[in-house]
N, CA, C and O atoms as CSV, one atom per row, in Angstrom:
chain,resi,resn,atom,element,x,y,z
A,1,MET,N,N,-3.378,18.216,-8.103
A,1,MET,CA,C,-4.677,17.791,-8.598
A,1,MET,C,C,-5.257,18.853,-9.514
A,1,MET,O,O,-5.090,20.049,-9.278
A,2,GLU,N,N,-5.921,18.420,-10.534
A,2,GLU,CA,C,-6.561,19.327,-11.457
A,2,GLU,C,C,-7.803,19.927,-10.813
A,2,GLU,O,O,-8.550,19.218,-10.139
A,3,HIS,N,N,-8.033,21.206,-11.007
A,3,HIS,CA,C,-9.201,21.917,-10.467
A,3,HIS,C,C,-9.313,21.751,-8.954
A,3,HIS,O,O,-10.418,21.621,-8.427
A,4,GLU,N,N,-8.185,21.753,-8.255
A,4,GLU,CA,C,-8.216,21.497,-6.824
A,4,GLU,C,C,-9.060,22.525,-6.073
A,4,GLU,O,O,-9.721,22.173,-5.095
A,5,GLY,N,N,-9.053,23.788,-6.508
A,5,GLY,CA,C,-9.802,24.811,-5.804
A,5,GLY,C,C,-11.284,24.823,-6.112
A,5,GLY,O,O,-12.062,25.367,-5.328
A,6,GLN,N,N,-11.699,24.245,-7.220
A,6,GLN,CA,C,-13.093,24.294,-7.630
A,6,GLN,C,C,-13.909,23.208,-6.944
A,6,GLN,O,O,-13.585,22.023,-7.027
A,7,ARG,N,N,-14.962,23.625,-6.272
A,7,ARG,CA,C,-15.853,22.680,-5.595
A,7,ARG,C,C,-17.161,22.608,-6.367
A,7,ARG,O,O,-17.760,23.631,-6.700
A,8,ILE,N,N,-17.590,21.394,-6.645
A,8,ILE,CA,C,-18.808,21.168,-7.412
A,8,ILE,C,C,-19.780,20.387,-6.552
A,8,ILE,O,O,-19.429,19.351,-5.987
A,9,LYS,N,N,-21.005,20.885,-6.454
A,9,LYS,CA,C,-22.040,20.164,-5.710
A,9,LYS,C,C,-22.521,18.989,-6.549
A,9,LYS,O,O,-22.750,19.116,-7.752
A,10,ILE,N,N,-22.669,17.841,-5.892
A,10,ILE,CA,C,-23.143,16.630,-6.561
A,10,ILE,C,C,-24.236,15.998,-5.705
A,10,ILE,O,O,-24.350,16.315,-4.521
A,11,PRO,N,N,-25.049,15.100,-6.292
A,11,PRO,CA,C,-26.047,14.386,-5.490
A,11,PRO,C,C,-25.356,13.524,-4.439
A,11,PRO,O,O,-24.200,13.148,-4.632
A,12,PRO,N,N,-26.015,13.203,-3.350
A,12,PRO,CA,C,-27.409,13.516,-3.055
A,12,PRO,C,C,-27.565,14.945,-2.559
A,12,PRO,O,O,-26.630,15.531,-2.015
A,13,VAL,N,N,-28.746,15.495,-2.752
A,13,VAL,CA,C,-29.097,16.795,-2.221
A,13,VAL,C,C,-30.291,16.565,-1.293
A,13,VAL,O,O,-31.347,16.106,-1.729
A,14,MET,N,N,-30.117,16.882,-0.039
A,14,MET,CA,C,-31.168,16.648,0.952
A,14,MET,C,C,-31.322,17.876,1.831
A,14,MET,O,O,-30.371,18.627,2.048
A,15,LEU,N,N,-32.529,18.067,2.331
A,15,LEU,CA,C,-32.831,19.188,3.217
A,15,LEU,C,C,-33.379,18.665,4.535
A,15,LEU,O,O,-34.091,17.662,4.571
A,16,ILE,N,N,-33.043,19.348,5.607
A,16,ILE,CA,C,-33.599,19.033,6.924
A,16,ILE,C,C,-34.186,20.333,7.458
A,16,ILE,O,O,-33.463,21.313,7.637
A,17,GLU,N,N,-35.474,20.348,7.710
A,17,GLU,CA,C,-36.094,21.520,8.325
A,17,GLU,C,C,-36.005,21.366,9.836
A,17,GLU,O,O,-36.487,20.385,10.403
A,18,VAL,N,N,-35.386,22.340,10.473
A,18,VAL,CA,C,-35.185,22.296,11.919
A,18,VAL,C,C,-36.163,23.255,12.575
A,18,VAL,O,O,-36.067,24.470,12.405
A,19,GLU,N,N,-37.104,22.699,13.325
A,19,GLU,CA,C,-38.097,23.523,14.010
A,19,GLU,C,C,-38.195,23.199,15.500
A,19,GLU,O,O,-38.464,24.086,16.310
A,20,ASP,N,N,-37.977,21.922,15.867
A,20,ASP,CA,C,-38.062,21.555,17.287
A,20,ASP,C,C,-37.179,20.347,17.566
A,20,ASP,O,O,-36.545,19.806,16.660
A,21,SER,N,N,-37.143,19.931,18.832
A,21,SER,CA,C,-36.223,18.868,19.253
A,21,SER,C,C,-36.500,17.525,18.570
A,21,SER,O,O,-35.615,16.671,18.518
A,22,MET,N,N,-37.703,17.330,18.052
A,22,MET,CA,C,-38.002,16.084,17.330
A,22,MET,C,C,-37.177,15.970,16.053
A,22,MET,O,O,-37.009,14.876,15.514
A,23,ASP,N,N,-36.671,17.085,15.574
A,23,ASP,CA,C,-35.915,17.088,14.324
A,23,ASP,C,C,-34.494,16.558,14.479
A,23,ASP,O,O,-33.813,16.312,13.484
A,24,VAL,N,N,-34.039,16.379,15.723
A,24,VAL,CA,C,-32.682,15.856,15.933
A,24,VAL,C,C,-32.566,14.451,15.346
A,24,VAL,O,O,-31.600,14.160,14.640
A,25,MET,N,N,-33.525,13.581,15.625
A,25,MET,CA,C,-33.468,12.208,15.104
A,25,MET,C,C,-33.616,12.197,13.584
A,25,MET,O,O,-32.911,11.452,12.903
A,26,LEU,N,N,-34.510,13.001,13.053
A,26,LEU,CA,C,-34.671,13.106,11.600
A,26,LEU,C,C,-33.363,13.576,10.956
A,26,LEU,O,O,-32.953,13.064,9.914
A,27,ALA,N,N,-32.723,14.547,11.586
A,27,ALA,CA,C,-31.463,15.070,11.066
A,27,ALA,C,C,-30.373,13.989,11.069
A,27,ALA,O,O,-29.624,13.851,10.102
A,28,ARG,N,N,-30.294,13.233,12.157
A,28,ARG,CA,C,-29.311,12.134,12.241
A,28,ARG,C,C,-29.535,11.136,11.104
A,28,ARG,O,O,-28.596,10.751,10.407
A,29,ASN,N,N,-30.794,10.725,10.929
A,29,ASN,CA,C,-31.107,9.719,9.908
A,29,ASN,C,C,-30.848,10.239,8.499
A,29,ASN,O,O,-30.332,9.507,7.653
A,30,THR,N,N,-31.195,11.473,8.245
A,30,THR,CA,C,-30.970,12.061,6.920
A,30,THR,C,C,-29.474,12.171,6.643
A,30,THR,O,O,-29.026,11.878,5.534
A,31,ALA,N,N,-28.703,12.589,7.638
A,31,ALA,CA,C,-27.251,12.702,7.473
A,31,ALA,C,C,-26.627,11.331,7.212
A,31,ALA,O,O,-25.750,11.200,6.359
A,32,ARG,N,N,-27.075,10.318,7.942
A,32,ARG,CA,C,-26.568,8.953,7.710
A,32,ARG,C,C,-26.872,8.498,6.282
A,32,ARG,O,O,-26.017,7.926,5.605
A,33,ARG,N,N,-28.111,8.762,5.834
A,33,ARG,CA,C,-28.516,8.345,4.494
A,33,ARG,C,C,-27.671,9.041,3.419
A,33,ARG,O,O,-27.221,8.399,2.469
A,34,ALA,N,N,-27.460,10.345,3.570
A,34,ALA,CA,C,-26.644,11.091,2.606
A,34,ALA,C,C,-25.215,10.553,2.584
A,34,ALA,O,O,-24.631,10.372,1.516
A,35,ALA,N,N,-24.653,10.299,3.769
A,35,ALA,CA,C,-23.285,9.779,3.857
A,35,ALA,C,C,-23.185,8.387,3.241
A,35,ALA,O,O,-22.195,8.061,2.586
A,36,SER,N,N,-24.201,7.581,3.453
A,36,SER,CA,C,-24.229,6.234,2.883
A,36,SER,C,C,-24.233,6.291,1.358
A,36,SER,O,O,-23.519,5.532,0.702
A,37,LEU,N,N,-25.035,7.189,0.797
A,37,LEU,CA,C,-25.122,7.324,-0.661
A,37,LEU,C,C,-23.790,7.765,-1.273
A,37,LEU,O,O,-23.514,7.482,-2.438
A,38,LEU,N,N,-22.977,8.449,-0.493
A,38,LEU,CA,C,-21.671,8.890,-0.985
A,38,LEU,C,C,-20.580,7.856,-0.738
A,38,LEU,O,O,-19.447,8.041,-1.183
A,39,GLY,N,N,-20.902,6.764,-0.030
A,39,GLY,CA,C,-19.931,5.689,0.174
A,39,GLY,C,C,-19.186,5.717,1.488
A,39,GLY,O,O,-18.191,5.009,1.638
A,40,PHE,N,N,-19.633,6.513,2.449
A,40,PHE,CA,C,-18.988,6.528,3.763
A,40,PHE,C,C,-19.318,5.242,4.522
A,40,PHE,O,O,-20.414,4.696,4.390
A,41,ASN,N,N,-18.356,4.766,5.318
A,41,ASN,CA,C,-18.583,3.554,6.124
A,41,ASN,C,C,-19.448,3.871,7.345
A,41,ASN,O,O,-19.773,5.030,7.602
A,42,THR,N,N,-19.815,2.837,8.088
A,42,THR,CA,C,-20.734,2.976,9.218
A,42,THR,C,C,-20.208,3.959,10.267
A,42,THR,O,O,-20.965,4.797,10.757
A,43,ALA,N,N,-18.940,3.868,10.612
A,43,ALA,CA,C,-18.375,4.765,11.628
A,43,ALA,C,C,-18.407,6.219,11.162
A,43,ALA,O,O,-18.719,7.116,11.945
A,44,SER,N,N,-18.090,6.449,9.910
A,44,SER,CA,C,-18.105,7.817,9.374
A,44,SER,C,C,-19.520,8.360,9.259
A,44,SER,O,O,-19.748,9.554,9.454
A,45,ARG,N,N,-20.477,7.480,8.940
A,45,ARG,CA,C,-21.887,7.905,8.910
A,45,ARG,C,C,-22.320,8.364,10.301
A,45,ARG,O,O,-23.011,9.373,10.441
A,46,ALA,N,N,-21.911,7.620,11.325
A,46,ALA,CA,C,-22.250,7.992,12.704
A,46,ALA,C,C,-21.585,9.316,13.080
A,46,ALA,O,O,-22.182,10.143,13.768
A,47,GLN,N,N,-20.360,9.508,12.630
A,47,GLN,CA,C,-19.626,10.744,12.893
A,47,GLN,C,C,-20.357,11.939,12.270
A,47,GLN,O,O,-20.537,12.967,12.922
A,48,ILE,N,N,-20.770,11.803,11.026
A,48,ILE,CA,C,-21.499,12.869,10.341
A,48,ILE,C,C,-22.844,13.109,11.020
A,48,ILE,O,O,-23.247,14.255,11.214
A,49,ALA,N,N,-23.536,12.033,11.379
A,49,ALA,CA,C,-24.831,12.158,12.057
A,49,ALA,C,C,-24.672,12.914,13.381
A,49,ALA,O,O,-25.517,13.735,13.737
A,50,GLY,N,N,-23.598,12.636,14.096
A,50,GLY,CA,C,-23.340,13.336,15.358
A,50,GLY,C,C,-23.091,14.818,15.148
A,50,GLY,O,O,-23.580,15.650,15.912
A,51,ALA,N,N,-22.331,15.150,14.113
A,51,ALA,CA,C,-22.058,16.560,13.814
A,51,ALA,C,C,-23.341,17.295,13.428
A,51,ALA,O,O,-23.564,18.427,13.858
A,52,VAL,N,N,-24.180,16.654,12.619
A,52,VAL,CA,C,-25.435,17.284,12.198
A,52,VAL,C,C,-26.375,17.432,13.397
A,52,VAL,O,O,-27.049,18.454,13.528
A,53,ALA,N,N,-26.427,16.430,14.268
A,53,ALA,CA,C,-27.257,16.531,15.476
A,53,ALA,C,C,-26.768,17.683,16.359
A,53,ALA,O,O,-27.582,18.412,16.926
A,54,SER,N,N,-25.465,17.852,16.478
A,54,SER,CA,C,-24.917,18.974,17.250
A,54,SER,C,C,-25.298,20.305,16.618
A,54,SER,O,O,-25.625,21.261,17.322
A,55,LEU,N,N,-25.256,20.368,15.288
A,55,LEU,CA,C,-25.655,21.582,14.587
A,55,LEU,C,C,-27.135,21.880,14.835
A,55,LEU,O,O,-27.505,23.033,15.057
A,56,VAL,N,N,-27.976,20.858,14.800
A,56,VAL,CA,C,-29.407,21.044,15.095
A,56,VAL,C,C,-29.569,21.611,16.506
A,56,VAL,O,O,-30.365,22.527,16.715
A,57,ASN,N,N,-28.831,21.083,17.465
A,57,ASN,CA,C,-28.925,21.592,18.837
A,57,ASN,C,C,-28.474,23.043,18.933
A,57,ASN,O,O,-29.059,23.826,19.682
A,58,ILE,N,N,-27.442,23.407,18.184
A,58,ILE,CA,C,-26.985,24.806,18.154
A,58,ILE,C,C,-28.107,25.701,17.618
A,58,ILE,O,O,-28.384,26.764,18.173
A,59,ILE,N,N,-28.745,25.260,16.538
A,59,ILE,CA,C,-29.844,26.028,15.930
A,59,ILE,C,C,-30.995,26.176,16.925
A,59,ILE,O,O,-31.527,27.271,17.109
A,60,LEU,N,N,-31.373,25.072,17.560
A,60,LEU,CA,C,-32.487,25.114,18.509
A,60,LEU,C,C,-32.162,25.980,19.726
A,60,LEU,O,O,-33.025,26.710,20.215
A,61,ASN,N,N,-30.916,25.902,20.220
A,61,ASN,CA,C,-30.506,26.727,21.358
A,61,ASN,C,C,-30.529,28.210,21.015
A,61,ASN,O,O,-30.708,29.054,21.893
A,62,ALA,N,N,-30.348,28.527,19.734
A,62,ALA,CA,C,-30.404,29.924,19.288
A,62,ALA,C,C,-31.854,30.378,19.101
A,62,ALA,O,O,-32.112,31.552,18.835
A,63,GLY,N,N,-32.799,29.438,19.242
A,63,GLY,CA,C,-34.205,29.780,19.077
A,63,GLY,C,C,-34.600,29.996,17.626
A,63,GLY,O,O,-35.547,30.725,17.332
A,64,GLU,N,N,-33.878,29.366,16.735
A,64,GLU,CA,C,-34.095,29.578,15.309
A,64,GLU,C,C,-34.856,28.418,14.673
A,64,GLU,O,O,-34.877,27.309,15.207
A,65,HIS,N,N,-35.466,28.682,13.549
A,65,HIS,CA,C,-35.970,27.657,12.626
A,65,HIS,C,C,-35.104,27.814,11.389
A,65,HIS,O,O,-35.032,28.902,10.817
A,66,GLN,N,N,-34.452,26.750,10.973
A,66,GLN,CA,C,-33.535,26.820,9.836
A,66,GLN,C,C,-33.689,25.591,8.964
A,66,GLN,O,O,-34.280,24.591,9.370
A,67,VAL,N,N,-33.154,25.680,7.769
A,67,VAL,CA,C,-33.057,24.533,6.875
A,67,VAL,C,C,-31.579,24.194,6.753
A,67,VAL,O,O,-30.751,25.049,6.435
A,68,ILE,N,N,-31.264,22.924,7.012
A,68,ILE,CA,C,-29.899,22.433,6.823
A,68,ILE,C,C,-29.864,21.764,5.454
A,68,ILE,O,O,-30.704,20.920,5.141
A,69,ASN,N,N,-28.889,22.148,4.649
A,69,ASN,CA,C,-28.702,21.559,3.328
A,69,ASN,C,C,-27.545,20.576,3.394
A,69,ASN,O,O,-26.462,20.906,3.878
A,70,LEU,N,N,-27.783,19.368,2.905
A,70,LEU,CA,C,-26.733,18.350,2.801
A,70,LEU,C,C,-26.571,18.030,1.323
A,70,LEU,O,O,-27.561,17.838,0.616
A,71,HIS,N,N,-25.351,17.974,0.861
A,71,HIS,CA,C,-25.132,17.538,-0.512
A,71,HIS,C,C,-23.718,17.018,-0.675
A,71,HIS,O,O,-22.810,17.322,0.100
A,72,GLY,N,N,-23.578,16.219,-1.722
A,72,GLY,CA,C,-22.253,15.738,-2.054
A,72,GLY,C,C,-21.414,16.891,-2.559
A,72,GLY,O,O,-21.936,17.909,-3.012
A,73,LEU,N,N,-20.114,16.717,-2.474
A,73,LEU,CA,C,-19.170,17.745,-2.902
A,73,LEU,C,C,-18.025,17.056,-3.618
A,73,LEU,O,O,-17.508,16.042,-3.149
A,74,ARG,N,N,-17.634,17.606,-4.749
A,74,ARG,CA,C,-16.482,17.070,-5.461
A,74,ARG,C,C,-15.481,18.205,-5.648
A,74,ARG,O,O,-15.828,19.308,-6.071
A,75,GLN,N,N,-14.234,17.898,-5.319
A,75,GLN,CA,C,-13.142,18.845,-5.526
A,75,GLN,C,C,-11.974,18.047,-6.085
A,75,GLN,O,O,-11.320,17.294,-5.362
A,76,GLY,N,N,-11.718,18.215,-7.371
A,76,GLY,CA,C,-10.703,17.394,-8.018
A,76,GLY,C,C,-11.132,15.941,-7.950
A,76,GLY,O,O,-12.238,15.596,-8.365
A,77,ALA,N,N,-10.265,15.088,-7.429
A,77,ALA,CA,C,-10.575,13.658,-7.309
A,77,ALA,C,C,-11.261,13.333,-5.984
A,77,ALA,O,O,-11.673,12.194,-5.763
A,78,ARG,N,N,-11.385,14.324,-5.101
A,78,ARG,CA,C,-11.977,14.082,-3.775
A,78,ARG,C,C,-13.494,14.211,-3.811
A,78,ARG,O,O,-14.050,15.019,-4.556
A,79,THR,N,N,-14.149,13.400,-2.990
A,79,THR,CA,C,-15.592,13.475,-2.782
A,79,THR,C,C,-15.825,13.656,-1.296
A,79,THR,O,O,-15.101,13.104,-0.467
A,80,GLY,N,N,-16.840,14.433,-0.970
A,80,GLY,CA,C,-17.156,14.639,0.429
A,80,GLY,C,C,-18.622,14.962,0.608
A,80,GLY,O,O,-19.395,14.988,-0.349
A,81,LEU,N,N,-18.989,15.209,1.856
A,81,LEU,CA,C,-20.346,15.609,2.204
A,81,LEU,C,C,-20.265,16.996,2.823
A,81,LEU,O,O,-19.505,17.230,3.762
A,82,GLN,N,N,-21.064,17.915,2.278
A,82,GLN,CA,C,-21.121,19.266,2.817
A,82,GLN,C,C,-22.457,19.472,3.520
A,82,GLN,O,O,-23.510,19.085,3.013
A,83,VAL,N,N,-22.393,20.088,4.692
A,83,VAL,CA,C,-23.559,20.428,5.500
A,83,VAL,C,C,-23.531,21.943,5.640
A,83,VAL,O,O,-22.522,22.517,6.051
A,84,ARG,N,N,-24.644,22.589,5.297
A,84,ARG,CA,C,-24.649,24.054,5.339
A,84,ARG,C,C,-26.007,24.571,5.803
A,84,ARG,O,O,-27.049,24.026,5.437
A,85,CYS,N,N,-25.983,25.626,6.611
A,85,CYS,CA,C,-27.220,26.297,7.015
A,85,CYS,C,C,-26.939,27.763,7.282
A,85,CYS,O,O,-25.822,28.146,7.632
A,86,ASN,N,N,-27.968,28.573,7.113
A,86,ASN,CA,C,-27.860,29.979,7.484
A,86,ASN,C,C,-27.772,30.073,8.998
A,86,ASN,O,O,-28.286,29.222,9.723
A,87,ALA,N,N,-27.113,31.122,9.456
A,87,ALA,CA,C,-26.939,31.330,10.893
A,87,ALA,C,C,-27.273,32.777,11.225
A,87,ALA,O,O,-26.399,33.571,11.570
A,88,ASN,N,N,-28.564,33.102,11.114
A,88,ASN,CA,C,-29.020,34.472,11.374
A,88,ASN,C,C,-28.566,34.985,12.731
A,88,ASN,O,O,-28.219,36.157,12.872
A,89,TRP,N,N,-28.566,34.100,13.738
A,89,TRP,CA,C,-28.221,34.491,15.100
A,89,TRP,C,C,-26.769,34.911,15.245
A,89,TRP,O,O,-26.400,35.514,16.253
A,90,LEU,N,N,-25.932,34.601,14.247
A,90,LEU,CA,C,-24.516,34.981,14.308
A,90,LEU,C,C,-24.229,36.280,13.558
A,90,LEU,O,O,-23.076,36.706,13.481
A,91,ALA,N,N,-25.268,36.915,13.004
A,91,ALA,CA,C,-25.082,38.130,12.201
A,91,ALA,C,C,-24.433,39.257,13.008
A,91,ALA,O,O,-23.686,40.064,12.456
A,92,THR,N,N,-24.716,39.313,14.306
A,92,THR,CA,C,-24.151,40.392,15.123
A,92,THR,C,C,-22.977,39.920,15.980
A,92,THR,O,O,-22.388,40.708,16.720
A,93,ALA,N,N,-22.643,38.646,15.879
A,93,ALA,CA,C,-21.527,38.102,16.682
A,93,ALA,C,C,-20.195,38.413,16.009
A,93,ALA,O,O,-20.135,38.689,14.811
A,94,SER,N,N,-19.144,38.361,16.795
A,94,SER,CA,C,-17.800,38.482,16.243
A,94,SER,C,C,-17.526,37.252,15.386
A,94,SER,O,O,-17.587,36.131,15.891
A,95,PRO,N,N,-17.223,37.438,14.093
A,95,PRO,CA,C,-16.976,36.282,13.229
A,95,PRO,C,C,-15.851,35.380,13.753
A,95,PRO,O,O,-15.926,34.157,13.636
A,96,GLU,N,N,-14.818,35.988,14.326
A,96,GLU,CA,C,-13.697,35.200,14.842
A,96,GLU,C,C,-14.143,34.339,16.025
A,96,GLU,O,O,-13.844,33.146,16.082
A,97,ASN,N,N,-14.861,34.952,16.968
A,97,ASN,CA,C,-15.328,34.205,18.143
A,97,ASN,C,C,-16.317,33.114,17.750
A,97,ASN,O,O,-16.255,32.004,18.278
A,98,ALA,N,N,-17.231,33.421,16.827
A,98,ALA,CA,C,-18.213,32.436,16.388
A,98,ALA,C,C,-17.523,31.263,15.705
A,98,ALA,O,O,-17.883,30.108,15.934
A,99,ALA,N,N,-16.527,31.557,14.862
A,99,ALA,CA,C,-15.805,30.494,14.154
A,99,ALA,C,C,-15.051,29.599,15.134
A,99,ALA,O,O,-15.037,28.378,14.977
A,100,VAL,N,N,-14.421,30.208,16.150
A,100,VAL,CA,C,-13.696,29.421,17.158
A,100,VAL,C,C,-14.673,28.542,17.932
A,100,VAL,O,O,-14.386,27.371,18.181
A,101,ALA,N,N,-15.820,29.089,18.312
A,101,ALA,CA,C,-16.818,28.311,19.053
A,101,ALA,C,C,-17.326,27.136,18.214
A,101,ALA,O,O,-17.479,26.029,18.730
A,102,LEU,N,N,-17.585,27.366,16.938
A,102,LEU,CA,C,-18.051,26.289,16.058
A,102,LEU,C,C,-16.988,25.210,15.903
A,102,LEU,O,O,-17.295,24.019,15.957
A,103,ARG,N,N,-15.738,25.624,15.711
A,103,ARG,CA,C,-14.654,24.642,15.553
A,103,ARG,C,C,-14.453,23.846,16.836
A,103,ARG,O,O,-14.151,22.654,16.786
A,104,THR,N,N,-14.618,24.496,17.981
A,104,THR,CA,C,-14.482,23.804,19.267
A,104,THR,C,C,-15.563,22.739,19.409
A,104,THR,O,O,-15.287,21.629,19.866
A,105,LYS,N,N,-16.785,23.070,19.021
A,105,LYS,CA,C,-17.923,22.156,19.184
A,105,LYS,C,C,-17.937,21.058,18.115
A,105,LYS,O,O,-18.272,19.912,18.416
A,106,LEU,N,N,-17.578,21.392,16.875
A,106,LEU,CA,C,-17.765,20.470,15.753
A,106,LEU,C,C,-16.470,20.021,15.077
A,106,LEU,O,O,-16.487,19.092,14.269
A,107,GLY,N,N,-15.371,20.657,15.392
A,107,GLY,CA,C,-14.119,20.411,14.683
A,107,GLY,C,C,-13.568,19.002,14.800
A,107,GLY,O,O,-12.859,18.542,13.905
A,108,SER,N,N,-13.880,18.308,15.888
A,108,SER,CA,C,-13.367,16.952,16.035
A,108,SER,C,C,-14.154,15.960,15.182
A,108,SER,O,O,-13.703,14.836,14.959
A,109,MET,N,N,-15.337,16.374,14.702
A,109,MET,CA,C,-16.180,15.467,13.928
A,109,MET,C,C,-16.087,15.691,12.424
A,109,MET,O,O,-16.400,14.788,11.648
A,110,MET,N,N,-15.665,16.874,12.002
A,110,MET,CA,C,-15.659,17.223,10.582
A,110,MET,C,C,-14.276,17.724,10.177
A,110,MET,O,O,-13.532,18.255,11.002
A,111,ASP,N,N,-13.937,17.550,8.894
A,111,ASP,CA,C,-12.643,18.021,8.396
A,111,ASP,C,C,-12.590,19.541,8.310
A,111,ASP,O,O,-11.561,20.155,8.591
A,112,GLU,N,N,-13.711,20.141,7.917
A,112,GLU,CA,C,-13.767,21.591,7.768
A,112,GLU,C,C,-14.986,22.121,8.505
A,112,GLU,O,O,-16.093,21.603,8.357
A,113,VAL,N,N,-14.770,23.151,9.293
A,113,VAL,CA,C,-15.849,23.849,9.993
A,113,VAL,C,C,-15.600,25.326,9.748
A,113,VAL,O,O,-14.577,25.864,10.172
A,114,SER,N,N,-16.535,25.992,9.062
A,114,SER,CA,C,-16.310,27.402,8.781
A,114,SER,C,C,-17.587,28.209,8.891
A,114,SER,O,O,-18.699,27.708,8.727
A,115,LEU,N,N,-17.374,29.485,9.177
A,115,LEU,CA,C,-18.439,30.465,9.186
A,115,LEU,C,C,-18.246,31.284,7.914
A,115,LEU,O,O,-17.245,31.983,7.758
A,116,VAL,N,N,-19.213,31.189,7.010
A,116,VAL,CA,C,-19.115,31.862,5.717
A,116,VAL,C,C,-19.769,33.234,5.855
A,116,VAL,O,O,-20.950,33.324,6.189
A,117,PRO,N,N,-19.011,34.305,5.601
A,117,PRO,CA,C,-19.582,35.644,5.737
A,117,PRO,C,C,-20.727,35.854,4.746
A,117,PRO,O,O,-20.768,35.233,3.684
A,118,GLY,N,N,-21.631,36.718,5.105
A,118,GLY,CA,C,-22.744,37.030,4.227
A,118,GLY,C,C,-23.884,37.585,5.043
A,118,GLY,O,O,-23.765,37.781,6.253
A,119,SER,N,N,-24.970,37.832,4.384
A,119,SER,CA,C,-26.146,38.341,5.080
A,119,SER,C,C,-27.319,37.426,4.782
A,119,SER,O,O,-27.977,37.610,3.757
A,120,PRO,N,N,-27.607,36.463,5.617
A,120,PRO,CA,C,-26.949,36.155,6.889
A,120,PRO,C,C,-25.700,35.302,6.673
A,120,PRO,O,O,-25.502,34.739,5.596
A,121,PRO,N,N,-24.856,35.211,7.711
A,121,PRO,CA,C,-23.717,34.293,7.610
A,121,PRO,C,C,-24.225,32.844,7.562
A,121,PRO,O,O,-25.363,32.565,7.938
A,122,SER,N,N,-23.377,31.940,7.100
A,122,SER,CA,C,-23.723,30.521,7.031
A,122,SER,C,C,-22.678,29.692,7.753
A,122,SER,O,O,-21.500,30.046,7.809
A,123,ILE,N,N,-23.141,28.579,8.303
A,123,ILE,CA,C,-22.232,27.587,8.877
A,123,ILE,C,C,-22.045,26.516,7.815
A,123,ILE,O,O,-23.012,26.036,7.222
A,124,GLU,N,N,-20.794,26.149,7.581
A,124,GLU,CA,C,-20.494,25.137,6.565
A,124,GLU,C,C,-19.558,24.086,7.163
A,124,GLU,O,O,-18.513,24.411,7.728
A,125,LEU,N,N,-19.957,22.825,7.027
A,125,LEU,CA,C,-19.174,21.692,7.515
A,125,LEU,C,C,-18.882,20.780,6.338
A,125,LEU,O,O,-19.738,20.605,5.470
A,126,VAL,N,N,-17.695,20.196,6.288
A,126,VAL,CA,C,-17.350,19.241,5.237
A,126,VAL,C,C,-16.601,18.065,5.848
A,126,VAL,O,O,-15.709,18.242,6.678
A,127,LEU,N,N,-16.979,16.864,5.426
A,127,LEU,CA,C,-16.200,15.664,5.733
A,127,LEU,C,C,-15.843,15.019,4.407
A,127,LEU,O,O,-16.720,14.714,3.598
A,128,TRP,N,N,-14.553,14.814,4.189
A,128,TRP,CA,C,-14.070,14.225,2.940
A,128,TRP,C,C,-14.023,12.710,3.046
A,128,TRP,O,O,-13.673,12.156,4.088
A,129,LEU,N,N,-14.374,12.062,1.976
A,129,LEU,CA,C,-14.321,10.602,1.893
A,129,LEU,C,C,-12.873,10.200,1.647
A,129,LEU,O,O,-12.266,10.603,0.655
A,130,THR,N,N,-12.330,9.404,2.558
A,130,THR,CA,C,-10.960,8.894,2.424
A,130,THR,C,C,-11.038,7.375,2.360
A,130,THR,O,O,-12.103,6.793,2.569
A,131,ASP,N,N,-9.926,6.743,2.074
A,131,ASP,CA,C,-9.912,5.268,2.051
A,131,ASP,C,C,-10.375,4.703,3.393
A,131,ASP,O,O,-11.118,3.722,3.435
A,132,GLU,N,N,-9.930,5.330,4.498
A,132,GLU,CA,C,-10.299,4.844,5.826
A,132,GLU,C,C,-11.783,5.024,6.120
A,132,GLU,O,O,-12.356,4.278,6.914
A,133,ARG,N,N,-12.395,5.994,5.494
A,133,ARG,CA,C,-13.817,6.291,5.743
A,133,ARG,C,C,-14.750,5.633,4.738
A,133,ARG,O,O,-15.970,5.752,4.850
A,134,SER,N,N,-14.188,4.947,3.769
A,134,SER,CA,C,-14.997,4.372,2.688
A,134,SER,C,C,-15.634,3.047,3.067
A,134,SER,O,O,-15.016,2.214,3.729
A,135,SER,N,N,-16.877,2.859,2.641
A,135,SER,CA,C,-17.551,1.595,2.907
A,135,SER,C,C,-16.987,0.482,2.036
A,135,SER,O,O,-17.252,-0.694,2.289
A,136,SER,N,N,-16.218,0.834,1.021
A,136,SER,CA,C,-15.629,-0.198,0.164
A,136,SER,C,C,-14.194,-0.539,0.568
A,136,SER,O,O,-13.522,-1.312,-0.116
A,137,ALA,N,N,-13.722,0.041,1.685
A,137,ALA,CA,C,-12.379,-0.282,2.156
A,137,ALA,C,C,-12.291,-1.751,2.514
A,137,ALA,O,O,-13.225,-2.321,3.078
A,138,SER,N,N,-11.173,-2.356,2.184
A,138,SER,CA,C,-11.030,-3.787,2.452
A,138,SER,C,C,-10.949,-4.034,3.952
A,138,SER,O,O,-10.296,-3.290,4.683
A,139,ARG,N,N,-11.593,-5.041,4.378
A,139,ARG,CA,C,-11.617,-5.407,5.789
A,139,ARG,C,C,-10.633,-6.569,6.005
A,139,ARG,O,O,-10.668,-7.568,5.287
A,140,GLY,N,N,-9.749,-6.417,7.015
A,140,GLY,CA,C,-8.728,-7.416,7.226
A,140,GLY,C,C,-9.055,-8.462,8.118
A,140,GLY,O,O,-8.238,-9.352,8.351
């Protein structure tokens, strides 16, 4: 694929402010809406919503207030949804242990689960749109 390594952010671009447990439902709905705009089918929208709700719970359990960024992602011919937030509470954690814990909790719901180094580190999740996950897939 041409430009396979280059990732380009595309619309939709949405933000979820996480401050308390009421934000779990808002996060689910926002994630579903973003996934729908990118062409994900109902099951995949629910999968993404579940992953984002789990991320909100992780943030709340850490006692943090964070902003989760959702946006489309294009890499070559592939389109996906990226979910990203800062993870201040992981700044002093072992990056390897934190990454394993995140993959254990979220890895079954998303194609990519990573801890991006930095100050502060960030959690990044990606689900790629495939034929099976597309709302335009033919129904038999």
